[in-house]
C-alpha positions as CSV (number, residue, x, y, z in Angstrom):
1,X,-13.2,1.2,13.9
2,X,-15.4,3.4,11.9
3,X,-19.0,4.2,11.4
4,X,-20.3,4.3,7.8
5,X,-19.4,7.6,6.2
6,X,-20.3,9.3,3.0
7,X,-17.8,7.4,1.0
8,X,-15.4,4.5,0.9
9,X,-12.4,6.4,-0.1
10,X,-10.4,3.4,-1.0
11,X,-7.8,1.4,-2.0
12,X,-4.2,1.3,-2.2
13,X,-1.5,2.2,-4.2
14,X,0.7,1.1,-6.9
15,X,2.8,2.0,-9.7
16,X,1.1,5.2,-9.2
17,X,-2.0,3.9,-10.3
18,X,-1.7,0.2,-10.9
19,X,-3.6,-2.4,-9.5
20,X,-5.9,-5.2,-10.3
21,X,-4.8,-6.5,-13.5
22,X,-4.7,-9.7,-11.5
23,X,-7.2,-8.4,-9.1
24,X,-4.8,-6.2,-7.2
25,X,-5.6,-2.6,-6.7
26,X,-3.4,0.3,-6.9
27,X,-2.8,3.9,-6.1
28,X,-4.5,7.0,-7.3
29,X,-2.6,9.6,-9.1
30,X,-2.6,13.4,-8.5
31,X,-6.0,14.7,-9.2
32,X,-7.7,11.4,-8.5
33,X,-8.2,11.9,-4.8
34,X,-7.5,14.4,-2.0
35,X,-4.3,12.5,-1.3
36,X,-2.1,10.1,-3.1
37,X,-3.3,6.7,-2.0
38,X,-0.4,5.0,-0.3
39,X,0.2,1.7,-1.8
40,X,-2.2,-0.3,-0.1
41,X,-3.7,2.1,2.2
42,X,-7.3,3.0,2.5
43,X,-8.0,6.7,3.3
44,X,-11.4,6.0,4.7
45,X,-12.7,2.5,5.4
46,X,-16.2,3.4,6.4
47,X,-16.0,2.9,10.2
48,X,-15.0,4.8,13.3
49,X,-13.7,3.9,16.7
50,X,-16.4,3.4,19.3
51,X,-19.1,2.2,16.9
52,X,-20.1,-1.3,18.0
53,X,-22.0,-1.9,14.8
54,X,-19.9,-2.9,11.7
55,X,-16.8,-4.2,13.3
56,X,-15.4,-7.5,14.7
57,X,-16.2,-8.4,18.3
58,X,-13.9,-7.2,21.1
59,X,-11.5,-10.1,21.9
60,X,-8.2,-10.8,23.5
61,X,-6.0,-13.8,24.0
62,X,-2.4,-14.1,25.3
63,X,-1.9,-10.4,24.8
64,X,-1.6,-7.7,27.5
65,X,-2.1,-4.0,26.9
66,X,0.8,-2.3,28.7
67,X,-0.1,1.2,27.7
68,X,-2.0,3.4,25.3
69,X,-1.1,6.9,24.1
70,X,-3.5,9.2,22.1
71,X,-2.0,11.7,19.8
72,X,-3.1,15.3,20.1
73,X,-6.4,16.1,18.3
74,X,-6.8,12.6,16.7
75,X,-8.9,12.2,13.6
76,X,-9.7,9.3,11.3
77,X,-6.9,7.8,9.3
78,X,-4.4,10.4,10.7
79,X,-1.7,8.0,11.9
80,X,0.5,5.8,9.7
81,X,3.7,3.8,10.5
82,X,5.6,3.5,13.8
83,X,9.3,3.4,14.7
84,X,11.0,3.2,18.0
85,X,14.4,4.1,19.4
86,X,15.3,4.4,23.1
87,X,12.6,6.0,25.1
88,X,10.7,7.5,22.1
89,X,8.3,6.2,19.5
90,X,7.7,8.0,16.2
91,X,4.4,7.9,14.4
92,X,3.8,9.0,10.9
93,X,1.1,11.7,10.2
94,X,-0.8,10.6,7.2
95,X,-4.2,12.1,6.3
96,X,-4.6,15.6,7.6
97,X,-6.6,18.6,6.4
98,X,-5.1,20.6,4.9
99,X,-2.9,18.0,3.5
100,X,0.4,18.1,5.4
101,X,2.0,15.3,7.3
102,X,4.9,14.8,9.6
103,X,5.9,12.7,12.6
104,X,4.4,12.5,16.1
105,X,7.1,12.2,18.8
106,X,5.9,10.1,21.7
107,X,7.6,9.6,25.0
108,X,7.5,6.0,26.1
109,X,9.8,6.2,29.1
110,X,6.7,5.2,31.2
111,X,5.3,2.3,29.2
112,X,1.9,2.6,30.9
113,X,1.3,6.1,29.8
114,X,2.8,7.0,26.4
115,X,2.4,10.7,25.7
116,X,3.0,12.9,22.7
117,X,5.7,15.4,23.4
118,X,6.4,16.8,19.9
119,X,5.7,16.9,16.2
120,X,8.0,17.1,13.3
121,X,6.2,18.7,10.4
122,X,6.8,17.6,6.8
123,X,6.7,20.2,4.0
124,X,3.3,21.6,3.2
125,X,1.8,19.4,0.5
126,X,3.6,16.3,1.7
127,X,2.6,13.5,4.1
128,X,4.2,10.4,5.6
129,X,3.3,6.8,4.8
130,X,5.5,3.8,5.6
131,X,9.1,3.8,6.7
132,X,9.2,5.9,9.8
133,X,12.6,4.6,10.7
134,X,14.9,5.8,13.5
135,X,18.4,4.4,14.0
136,X,21.7,5.3,15.8
137,X,24.4,6.6,13.5
138,X,28.1,6.2,14.0
139,X,30.0,7.3,10.9
140,X,33.1,9.5,10.4
141,X,30.7,12.3,9.4
142,X,28.0,12.0,12.0
143,X,27.3,10.4,15.4
144,X,23.8,10.5,16.9
145,X,20.3,9.3,16.4
146,X,18.7,9.9,13.0
147,X,15.1,9.5,11.9
148,X,14.1,8.9,8.3
149,X,10.6,9.4,6.9
150,X,9.0,9.3,3.5
151,X,7.4,12.2,1.7
152,X,4.3,11.4,-0.4
153,X,2.8,14.2,-2.4
154,X,-0.7,15.5,-1.8
155,X,-2.9,15.9,-4.9
156,X,-2.2,19.0,-6.7
157,X,0.8,19.9,-4.5
158,X,3.1,22.4,-6.0
159,X,6.9,22.3,-5.8
160,X,8.0,24.1,-3.7
161,X,6.8,23.8,-0.9
162,X,5.8,20.2,-1.4
163,X,8.7,17.7,-1.5
164,X,9.0,14.1,-2.5
165,X,11.9,11.8,-1.6
166,X,12.9,11.2,2.0
167,X,13.8,13.5,5.0
168,X,16.5,12.8,7.6
169,X,16.2,14.4,11.0
170,X,18.7,14.5,13.9
171,X,16.7,13.2,16.9
172,X,19.7,12.9,19.3
173,X,17.5,15.2,21.4
174,X,14.0,14.1,20.4
175,X,12.5,17.3,22.0
176,X,14.6,19.4,19.7
177,X,14.8,17.7,16.3
178,X,17.0,19.2,13.6
179,X,16.4,18.5,9.9
180,X,19.5,17.3,8.2
181,X,18.3,16.7,4.7
182,X,14.8,17.3,3.3
183,X,13.1,15.9,0.2
184,X,16.1,14.1,-1.4
185,X,15.5,11.3,-3.7
186,X,15.5,10.2,-7.4
187,X,14.1,12.8,-9.7
188,X,10.4,12.7,-10.7
189,X,10.1,12.0,-14.4
190,X,9.8,15.3,-16.2
191,X,10.3,17.3,-13.0
192,X,13.8,18.5,-12.3
193,X,13.1,20.4,-9.0
194,X,11.5,17.6,-7.0
195,X,12.3,14.0,-6.1
196,X,9.8,11.2,-6.8
197,X,7.1,10.8,-4.2
198,X,8.4,8.2,-1.7
199,X,6.2,5.7,0.2
200,X,8.8,3.9,2.4
201,X,12.3,4.2,3.8
202,X,14.9,1.9,5.4
203,X,18.4,2.8,6.7
204,X,21.3,0.5,7.5
205,X,25.0,0.8,8.4
206,X,28.0,-1.1,7.4
207,X,31.6,-1.3,8.7
208,X,32.9,0.5,11.7
209,X,35.3,3.3,12.7
210,X,36.8,5.2,9.8
211,X,35.2,2.6,7.4
212,X,31.6,3.0,8.6
213,X,29.1,3.8,6.0
214,X,25.3,4.3,6.1
215,X,22.7,3.9,3.3
216,X,19.0,4.4,2.8
217,X,16.6,2.8,0.3
218,X,13.5,4.8,-0.6
219,X,11.0,2.9,-2.8
220,X,8.2,4.9,-4.2
221,X,5.4,2.3,-4.6
222,X,4.7,3.6,-8.0
223,X,7.5,2.3,-10.2
224,X,9.8,-0.7,-10.4
225,X,12.8,1.5,-9.5
226,X,15.1,0.8,-6.6
227,X,16.9,4.0,-5.4
228,X,19.6,3.7,-2.8
229,X,21.5,6.7,-1.4
230,X,24.7,6.9,0.6
231,X,23.9,8.8,3.8
232,X,27.2,8.4,5.6
233,X,27.0,12.2,5.9
234,X,23.2,12.5,6.5
235,X,23.4,16.2,5.7
236,X,24.5,15.4,2.2
237,X,22.9,12.3,0.7
238,X,24.5,11.0,-2.5
239,X,22.6,8.8,-4.9
240,X,24.2,5.4,-5.4
241,X,21.8,3.7,-7.8
242,X,18.3,4.0,-9.2
243,X,17.7,0.8,-11.2
244,X,14.7,-0.8,-12.7
245,X,14.5,-4.2,-10.9
246,X,12.1,-5.7,-13.4
247,X,14.6,-5.0,-16.2
248,X,17.7,-5.9,-14.2
249,X,16.2,-9.2,-12.8
250,X,13.4,-10.2,-15.2
251,X,13.0,-13.6,-13.5
252,X,11.2,-11.9,-10.6
253,X,8.2,-11.1,-12.7
254,X,5.4,-13.7,-13.4
255,X,4.5,-12.8,-17.0
256,X,1.4,-13.7,-18.9
257,X,-0.7,-14.6,-15.9
258,X,-2.2,-11.2,-15.1
259,X,0.3,-10.3,-12.3
260,X,1.3,-7.2,-14.2
261,X,1.4,-4.5,-11.5
262,X,5.0,-4.4,-10.4
263,X,6.7,-1.8,-8.2
264,X,9.0,-1.5,-5.2
265,X,6.9,-1.1,-2.1
266,X,8.3,-1.9,1.3
267,X,11.8,-3.0,2.2
268,X,14.1,-4.2,5.0
269,X,17.8,-4.8,5.1
270,X,19.2,-7.4,7.6
271,X,22.8,-8.3,8.4
272,X,23.5,-12.0,7.7
273,X,27.1,-12.7,8.8
274,X,29.2,-10.2,6.8
275,X,26.6,-9.6,4.2
276,X,23.7,-7.1,4.0
277,X,20.5,-8.9,2.7
278,X,17.5,-6.9,1.4
279,X,14.0,-8.2,1.4
280,X,11.9,-6.1,-1.0
281,X,8.2,-6.4,-1.7
282,X,7.4,-6.0,-5.4
283,X,3.6,-6.1,-5.4
284,X,2.4,-8.5,-8.1
285,X,6.1,-9.4,-8.6
286,X,6.1,-11.0,-5.2
287,X,9.1,-10.7,-2.9
288,X,12.7,-10.3,-3.8
289,X,15.9,-11.2,-1.9
290,X,19.0,-9.2,-2.9
291,X,22.5,-9.0,-1.6
292,X,23.3,-5.3,-1.2
293,X,26.6,-5.6,0.6
294,X,27.8,-3.5,-2.3
295,X,24.8,-1.2,-2.7
296,X,26.0,0.0,-6.1
297,X,25.7,-3.6,-7.4
298,X,22.8,-5.5,-5.9
299,X,23.0,-9.3,-6.5
300,X,19.9,-11.4,-7.0
301,X,19.6,-14.2,-4.5
302,X,15.9,-15.3,-4.6
303,X,12.3,-14.4,-5.1
304,X,8.8,-15.7,-4.8
305,X,6.1,-16.5,-7.2
306,X,2.4,-16.4,-6.4
307,X,0.8,-19.9,-6.4
308,X,-2.0,-20.9,-8.7
309,X,-4.8,-21.2,-7.7
310,X,-4.8,-18.8,-4.7
311,X,-3.9,-21.2,-1.8
312,X,-5.6,-19.5,1.1
313,X,-8.8,-18.9,-0.8
314,X,-9.0,-22.5,-1.9
315,X,-8.3,-23.8,1.6
316,X,-10.9,-21.5,3.2
317,X,-13.7,-21.5,0.7
318,X,-13.0,-24.2,-1.8
319,X,-12.9,-21.6,-4.6
320,X,-10.1,-21.9,-7.2
321,X,-9.2,-18.4,-8.5
322,X,-6.0,-16.9,-9.7
323,X,-3.9,-15.1,-7.1
324,X,-4.1,-11.3,-6.9
325,X,-0.5,-10.5,-6.0
326,X,-0.3,-7.4,-3.7
327,X,3.0,-8.3,-2.1
328,X,3.4,-5.7,0.6
329,X,6.0,-6.6,3.3
330,X,8.4,-9.3,4.2
331,X,10.7,-10.3,7.1
332,X,13.1,-13.1,8.1
333,X,11.8,-15.4,10.9
334,X,12.9,-18.4,12.9
335,X,16.7,-17.6,12.8
336,X,16.4,-16.8,9.1
337,X,15.1,-20.3,8.2
338,X,11.9,-18.8,6.8
339,X,10.6,-15.7,5.2
340,X,7.2,-14.4,6.2
341,X,5.3,-12.1,3.9
342,X,2.1,-10.1,4.0
343,X,-0.1,-9.4,1.0
344,X,-2.2,-6.2,1.4
345,X,-5.6,-6.5,-0.3
346,X,-8.2,-4.0,0.5
347,X,-10.8,-5.3,-2.0
348,X,-12.3,-8.7,-1.0
349,X,-14.2,-8.9,-4.3
350,X,-12.9,-9.0,-7.8
351,X,-14.8,-7.8,-10.8
352,X,-14.9,-9.5,-14.2
353,X,-16.0,-7.6,-17.3
354,X,-17.5,-9.5,-20.2
355,X,-18.4,-8.0,-23.5
356,X,-21.0,-9.1,-26.0
357,X,-18.3,-9.9,-28.6
358,X,-16.3,-12.2,-26.4
359,X,-14.0,-10.0,-24.5
360,X,-13.1,-10.7,-20.8
361,X,-11.2,-8.3,-18.6
362,X,-10.4,-7.5,-14.9
363,X,-11.8,-4.4,-13.2
364,X,-11.6,-2.7,-9.9
365,X,-14.5,-0.9,-8.2
366,X,-14.9,2.0,-5.7
367,X,-17.5,4.3,-4.2
368,X,-20.6,3.7,-2.2
369,X,-22.5,1.5,-4.7
370,X,-20.0,-1.3,-5.2
371,X,-21.4,-4.6,-6.5
372,X,-21.7,-7.1,-3.7
373,X,-20.4,-10.6,-3.9
374,X,-22.5,-12.3,-6.7
375,X,-23.8,-8.9,-7.9
376,X,-23.7,-7.8,-11.5
377,X,-24.4,-4.9,-13.8
378,X,-25.2,-5.1,-17.5
379,X,-25.5,-2.1,-19.8
380,X,-24.4,-0.6,-23.1
381,X,-21.2,1.4,-23.1
382,X,-21.2,5.1,-24.3
383,X,-17.9,6.9,-24.7
384,X,-18.1,10.0,-22.4
385,X,-14.6,11.5,-22.8
386,X,-12.7,12.8,-19.8
387,X,-16.0,13.8,-18.0
388,X,-14.3,16.8,-16.3
389,X,-15.8,20.3,-15.7
390,X,-13.1,21.8,-17.9
391,X,-13.4,19.3,-20.8
392,X,-16.1,18.4,-23.4
393,X,-19.5,17.8,-21.7
394,X,-20.7,14.3,-21.0
395,X,-23.3,13.3,-23.6
396,X,-26.8,12.3,-22.3
397,X,-27.7,8.7,-23.0
398,X,-30.5,7.8,-25.3
399,X,-34.0,8.2,-23.9
400,X,-34.9,4.6,-24.8
401,X,-33.1,1.3,-24.4
402,X,-30.4,1.0,-21.8
403,X,-29.3,0.7,-19.2
404,X,-26.3,2.7,-20.3
405,X,-22.8,2.8,-18.7
406,X,-20.5,5.8,-19.3
407,X,-17.0,5.0,-20.4
408,X,-14.7,7.8,-19.3
409,X,-10.9,8.3,-19.5
410,X,-8.7,8.8,-16.6
411,X,-7.0,12.2,-16.1
412,X,-7.4,16.0,-15.8
413,X,-9.8,15.8,-12.8
414,X,-10.7,13.7,-9.8
415,X,-12.6,10.4,-10.0
416,X,-15.3,12.1,-8.0
417,X,-15.7,15.0,-10.5
418,X,-16.1,12.4,-13.2
419,X,-18.7,10.6,-11.2
420,X,-20.8,13.7,-10.6
421,X,-20.7,14.7,-14.3
422,X,-21.8,11.2,-15.3
423,X,-24.5,10.5,-12.7
424,X,-26.3,13.7,-13.4
425,X,-27.3,12.3,-16.8
426,X,-28.8,9.1,-15.4
427,X,-26.1,6.6,-16.4
428,X,-26.4,3.3,-14.5
429,X,-22.7,3.3,-13.8
430,X,-19.2,4.5,-14.8
431,X,-16.2,2.7,-16.2
432,X,-12.9,4.6,-16.1
433,X,-10.3,3.6,-18.7
434,X,-6.7,4.1,-17.7
435,X,-4.7,6.9,-19.4
436,X,-1.7,6.6,-21.6
437,X,1.8,7.2,-20.2
438,X,4.1,5.6,-17.6
439,X,3.9,5.4,-13.8
440,X,0.5,3.7,-13.5
441,X,-0.9,4.2,-17.0
442,X,-2.1,1.8,-19.7
443,X,-2.6,-1.8,-18.4
444,X,-2.5,-0.8,-14.8
445,X,-5.8,-1.3,-12.9
446,X,-6.4,0.7,-9.7
447,X,-9.0,0.8,-7.0
448,X,-10.5,4.3,-7.5
449,X,-10.8,6.6,-4.6
450,X,-14.2,8.1,-5.3
451,X,-17.5,9.4,-3.9
452,X,-20.1,7.9,-6.3
453,X,-23.7,6.9,-5.8
454,X,-23.8,4.5,-8.8
455,X,-21.4,1.6,-9.5
456,X,-18.0,2.9,-10.4
457,X,-15.3,0.8,-12.0
458,X,-11.7,1.0,-13.4
459,X,-10.2,-1.0,-16.2
460,X,-6.9,-1.1,-18.1
461,X,-6.6,0.8,-21.4
462,X,-6.8,-2.2,-23.7
463,X,-10.0,-3.3,-22.0
464,X,-11.6,0.1,-22.4
465,X,-10.6,0.4,-26.0
466,X,-12.0,-3.1,-26.6
467,X,-15.4,-2.0,-25.3
468,X,-15.3,0.6,-28.1
469,X,-14.0,-1.9,-30.6
470,X,-10.9,0.2,-30.9
471,X,-8.2,-2.1,-29.5
472,X,-6.8,-3.4,-32.8
473,X,-3.0,-3.1,-32.9
474,X,-2.8,-2.1,-29.2
475,X,0.8,-2.1,-28.0
476,X,1.7,-1.7,-24.3
477,X,5.1,-0.1,-24.9
478,X,3.6,2.4,-27.3
479,X,0.9,3.2,-24.8
480,X,3.4,3.8,-22.1
481,X,5.3,6.2,-24.3
482,X,2.2,8.0,-25.5
483,X,0.3,11.1,-24.1
484,X,-2.8,11.1,-26.3
485,X,-6.4,10.6,-25.3
486,X,-8.9,8.1,-26.8
487,X,-9.5,9.1,-30.5
488,X,-13.0,7.6,-30.7
489,X,-15.6,10.4,-30.9
490,X,-17.4,11.2,-27.7
491,X,-20.9,9.8,-27.8
492,X,-19.9,6.6,-29.6
493,X,-22.0,3.6,-28.5
494,X,-19.9,0.6,-27.7
495,X,-20.4,-3.0,-26.5
496,X,-22.9,-4.4,-24.2
497,X,-20.9,-5.3,-21.1
498,X,-21.6,-7.3,-17.9
499,X,-19.6,-6.6,-14.8
500,X,-19.7,-9.4,-12.2
501,X,-18.3,-9.4,-8.7
502,X,-17.1,-12.5,-6.8
503,X,-15.5,-12.9,-3.4
504,X,-11.8,-13.5,-3.3
505,X,-10.9,-12.6,0.3
506,X,-8.8,-10.0,2.1
507,X,-5.0,-9.9,2.2
508,X,-3.2,-12.6,4.1
509,X,0.2,-14.0,5.2
510,X,2.5,-16.4,3.3
511,X,5.4,-18.5,4.7
512,X,8.4,-19.4,2.5
513,X,11.5,-21.5,3.2
514,X,14.5,-19.2,2.9
515,X,17.0,-20.2,0.2
516,X,18.2,-19.2,-3.2
517,X,16.3,-19.1,-6.5
518,X,12.6,-19.5,-6.5
519,X,11.5,-19.9,-2.8
520,X,9.3,-22.8,-1.7
521,X,5.9,-21.7,-0.2
522,X,5.1,-23.7,2.9
523,X,1.9,-22.3,4.5
524,X,-0.5,-19.4,4.6
525,X,-2.5,-17.7,7.3
526,X,-5.6,-15.4,7.4
527,X,-8.0,-14.3,10.1
528,X,-11.1,-16.4,9.8
529,X,-13.3,-13.5,8.9
530,X,-10.9,-12.5,6.1
531,X,-11.9,-15.4,4.0
532,X,-15.6,-15.3,4.9
533,X,-17.9,-13.6,2.3
534,X,-20.1,-12.5,5.1
535,X,-17.3,-10.1,6.2
536,X,-16.7,-8.6,2.7
537,X,-18.3,-5.3,3.7
538,X,-19.4,-3.6,6.9
539,X,-16.5,-4.7,9.2
540,X,-13.7,-2.4,8.2
541,X,-10.5,-3.6,6.4
542,X,-9.7,-7.2,7.3
543,X,-6.4,-7.4,5.4
544,X,-3.0,-7.9,7.0
545,X,-0.5,-5.0,6.8
546,X,2.9,-5.4,8.4
547,X,4.9,-8.0,10.4
548,X,7.5,-7.6,13.1
549,X,9.6,-10.6,14.3
550,X,10.4,-11.3,17.9
551,X,14.0,-10.6,18.9
552,X,13.7,-13.1,21.8
553,X,11.6,-16.0,20.6
554,X,12.7,-17.1,17.1
555,X,9.4,-18.6,16.1
556,X,7.1,-15.6,17.1
557,X,5.9,-12.8,14.9
558,X,3.5,-9.9,15.4
559,X,1.0,-8.7,12.8
560,X,-0.8,-5.4,12.4
561,X,-4.1,-6.4,10.8
562,X,-6.0,-3.1,10.4
563,X,-9.5,-3.5,11.6
564,X,-8.9,-7.2,12.6
565,X,-6.6,-5.9,15.3
566,X,-3.2,-7.1,16.6
567,X,-2.3,-10.7,15.9
568,X,0.5,-13.0,17.2
569,X,1.6,-16.0,15.2
570,X,4.0,-18.8,15.7
571,X,6.1,-20.4,13.0
572,X,7.2,-24.0,13.7
573,X,8.1,-26.8,11.3
574,X,7.0,-24.8,8.3
575,X,3.5,-24.0,9.6
576,X,1.8,-20.9,10.9
577,X,-0.5,-20.9,13.9
578,X,-2.2,-17.9,15.6
579,X,-1.2,-17.9,19.3
580,X,-2.6,-14.5,20.4
581,X,-4.6,-11.5,19.4
582,X,-6.1,-8.3,20.6
583,X,-9.0,-6.1,19.5
584,X,-10.1,-3.3,21.7
585,X,-13.6,-2.7,22.9
586,X,-13.7,0.5,20.9
587,X,-12.2,-1.2,17.9
588,X,-8.7,-0.8,16.3
589,X,-7.2,0.1,13.0
590,X,-3.5,-1.0,13.2
591,X,-1.0,0.1,10.6
592,X,2.5,-0.4,11.9
593,X,4.1,-2.8,14.3
594,X,7.6,-2.7,15.9
595,X,9.4,-4.8,18.5
596,X,11.6,-3.4,21.3
597,X,12.9,-4.5,24.7
598,X,13.0,-2.9,28.1
599,X,14.6,-4.5,31.1
600,X,14.9,-7.8,29.3
601,X,11.2,-7.9,28.5
602,X,10.0,-7.7,24.9
603,X,7.2,-5.3,24.0
604,X,5.4,-4.5,20.8
605,X,4.4,-1.1,19.5
606,X,1.4,-0.8,17.2
607,X,0.2,2.4,15.5
608,X,-3.6,2.8,15.5
609,X,-4.6,5.0,12.5
610,X,-7.4,6.8,14.4
611,X,-5.9,7.0,17.9
612,X,-2.2,6.8,18.3
613,X,0.0,4.3,20.0
614,X,-0.6,0.9,21.7
615,X,2.1,-1.0,23.7
616,X,1.6,-4.8,24.0
617,X,3.2,-7.7,25.6
618,X,2.7,-11.3,24.5
619,X,1.8,-13.4,27.6
620,X,1.5,-16.9,26.0
621,X,4.1,-19.6,25.9
């Protein structure tokens, strides 16, 4: 866990910047933070391992710790996802200084003492998020073990050396890895030399012998695109498709209800008989099931909608609020009878903006002075431009009246630089308006990664223009195609606005009955503290992250739950029940979770963001 630090560098990713139109938060874009936020990933949650204050109590039930392995020179938030193949585990390297990631190679031949034995460095200026995925290859072009990892781009990274896309590595000898293909992927819009930044990867094989093929899907967590590559020869990936899922299958999007942040996030592909079935998380678009037996022609099978009102919040607190979305990860469970999904929500409060002329909008907040549950801030808006060191200076507010809130536009510089330039003039807070352009612009709402000592918020573009009474004729499509800044003169005084925060819980688990068309939701699950307003701050991140399904017991699944630890759940008769958990005496911050077997016994790997690797065994019935 983590001791309070100078800042809550927060929130997750999305469409490259999308987020809470419905309450969900999204990623930062280059220049917004030291790193690209990763689609649901907090860079600093304000706690450290070993600090007994500000974390959940140590606890364990029906879970045995088989082994622990610390990476070399651990630091906060340094580890991301985990994969396993044979006697080796592979951990993503996320937040390092200077910004460069890679993959830690960990020998798990002795389960009681995992130890790091190598490191595969990514390109300078790139780091690794989800999708650290090793598999055994057997195609006409290559036989051996191959590791795939994602390349997310650090803020301000130049190309070269920074690469986006994915990287494939021959790990047939894990102590002597050989890069097969580096930085391949769909092209970044407007950039011809670098693939789009990629957040996750997943590989699968089809056929056998001379007909064997291999593929990889590499969603970027910033756009609704689905890129698939043929990697039958992993030295020479070939793009198969790069399609806009929201356009190809419009039924997967819930329109007109505030669930507007849609992008491809995490993905798995599982063999069902002679078919290859993909489960894709689509953030506010929920979860999508596709037949990718022919990867060039995905076939829609099913998808989920978010229920109104939010079912877990209503069950736990009695509050009836709209759902936030945040669909992060999905897996088949109980012999494919059900689908279990995890919504990743790092912000347990939602902010509503009300203007004195009747406007009402969603906002996200960041920084050290966030409004607590039930808190509010009222002030008069003043347009302050881009608020960067290199742009027009921020105007000082009037000496009388107030309080005043600076309305600044996203872009050019970091959120923190904007905060510094605003706060020096004595504003009561900052509201950032989203920029024009695609990939996270316009209506997208993100949780800003910022160091700020006054309340700091983010709103969609129409909301910001409305606060300046300049939203007449606003058109989302035109905004996405635009590159201009706000035309209202800097210094213009706008509406009186009130920003109010209410508790809406951390991210949690859904259970759906597997089928076709719109899937039926059966149950939800959250840790108790995740739906308690008393745990909204000060206890780390109490949102679920990933799920792995038991290969031996069809109704068991394992959850990485960040600062709420490692959780084991059982799915029976369409209901979820917690049957085991673990939280270390020094705290945990679990990102990834993977299942493997040794000698007929099932074990679970979990990657701890500040430490390294844990190996668990479930000891319950």
